[in-house]
C-alpha positions in Angstrom: -60.9 -51.7 -21.6 -62.2 -51.5 -18.5 -60.5 -52.7 -15.3 -61.3 -54.1 -11.7 -60.4 -52.7 -8.1 -58.0 -54.1 -6.3 -60.0 -54.2 -2.4 -57.9 -56.9 -0.6 -55.4 -56.2 2.1 -53.7 -59.4 1.6 -53.6 -58.3 -2.4 -52.3 -55.1 -1.6 -49.2 -56.8 0.6 -48.2 -59.2 -2.4 -48.4 -55.9 -4.5 -46.0 -54.2 -2.0 -43.7 -57.5 -1.6 -43.4 -58.3 -5.1 -44.1 -55.8 -7.3 -41.9 -53.4 -9.8 -41.6 -49.7 -8.6 -41.7 -46.9 -10.6 -41.3 -43.5 -9.7 -42.1 -39.9 -10.5 -42.3 -36.8 -8.6 -45.9 -37.1 -7.6 -46.4 -40.8 -7.6 -45.2 -44.2 -6.9 -46.5 -47.1 -9.2 -46.2 -50.7 -8.2 -47.6 -53.2 -10.6 -47.2 -57.2 -12.0 -48.3 -58.4 -15.2 -51.9 -60.0 -14.9 -54.7 -62.4 -16.9 -56.8 -58.8 -16.3 -56.6 -55.4 -15.5 -56.5 -54.4 -11.6 -56.0 -51.0 -9.9 -55.8 -49.5 -6.3 -55.2 -46.6 -4.7 -53.0 -46.4 -1.6 -53.1 -43.5 0.6 -52.1 -42.6 4.1 -53.1 -40.4 7.0 -50.3 -37.6 6.2 -52.3 -36.3 2.9 -54.5 -34.9 5.0 -57.9 -35.4 6.7 -60.8 -37.9 4.4 -62.3 -35.0 2.5 -58.6 -34.3 1.1 -57.8 -38.0 0.6 -60.7 -38.6 -1.5 -60.1 -36.0 -3.6 -56.8 -37.2 -4.5 -57.7 -41.2 -5.0 -60.7 -39.4 -7.2 -57.7 -37.9 -9.2 -55.6 -40.8 -9.1 -58.7 -42.6 -11.0 -59.2 -40.5 -13.7 -55.8 -40.0 -14.4 -55.6 -44.1 -14.7 -58.8 -44.0 -16.9 -57.4 -41.7 -19.1 -54.0 -43.5 -20.4 -55.1 -46.7 -19.7 -55.6 -47.0 -23.5 -51.9 -46.6 -23.6 -51.1 -49.6 -22.1 -49.5 -52.5 -23.8 -50.4 -55.4 -21.5 -52.8 -56.2 -18.2 -51.6 -55.3 -15.0 -52.1 -55.2 -11.3 -51.5 -51.8 -10.1 -51.3 -49.8 -7.0 -51.0 -46.1 -7.2 -49.3 -44.3 -4.2 -49.3 -40.4 -4.3 -46.5 -38.3 -2.6 -47.5 -35.5 -0.2 -47.1 -32.5 -2.4 -48.9 -29.0 -2.2 -50.9 -29.2 -4.5 -53.2 -32.0 -6.4 -54.0 -32.0 -9.8 -55.4 -34.2 -12.4 -52.7 -32.6 -15.3 -49.8 -33.9 -12.6 -50.9 -36.9 -12.3 -52.0 -38.1 -16.6 -48.4 -36.2 -17.6 -46.7 -38.5 -14.6 -48.4 -41.8 -15.8 -48.0 -41.6 -19.5 -44.4 -40.7 -18.8 -44.3 -44.1 -16.6 -45.9 -45.9 -19.2 -43.3 -45.2 -21.7 -40.2 -45.1 -19.1 -41.2 -49.0 -18.2 -43.1 -50.1 -21.4 -46.4 -51.3 -19.6 
C-alpha cells in the first residue's frame, strides 16, 4: 500500500497535540488512526547540517516502506529521530518493527 506524505505545518501540529506516542532508543513515533496512510518526518537542526538531516530522512522513508506491509490499519504517522552517533537503516527498521508489535499498529 502506498502512503501520502504529511506536509502542512497545521497537520503536524494536530498530530503532535493529539497523537499517541511510542518510543525506542533511536526513534519516536507519533500516530493517530486515519482513513488512509499518511507519513511525515520531523527532524531538528540539532541533528547536523542539511546533508546529514536529508540522509536521515531518506533512511527513515526507506525504513517505513520496509515495515509498512506489517501494519494492520491506516494511520497518520510522524517519525521523530533521536540524536545518536551513527544512523543506520537496519536500526530504524528493527525499532519500527518492534514498535508496530508493541503498539499493535
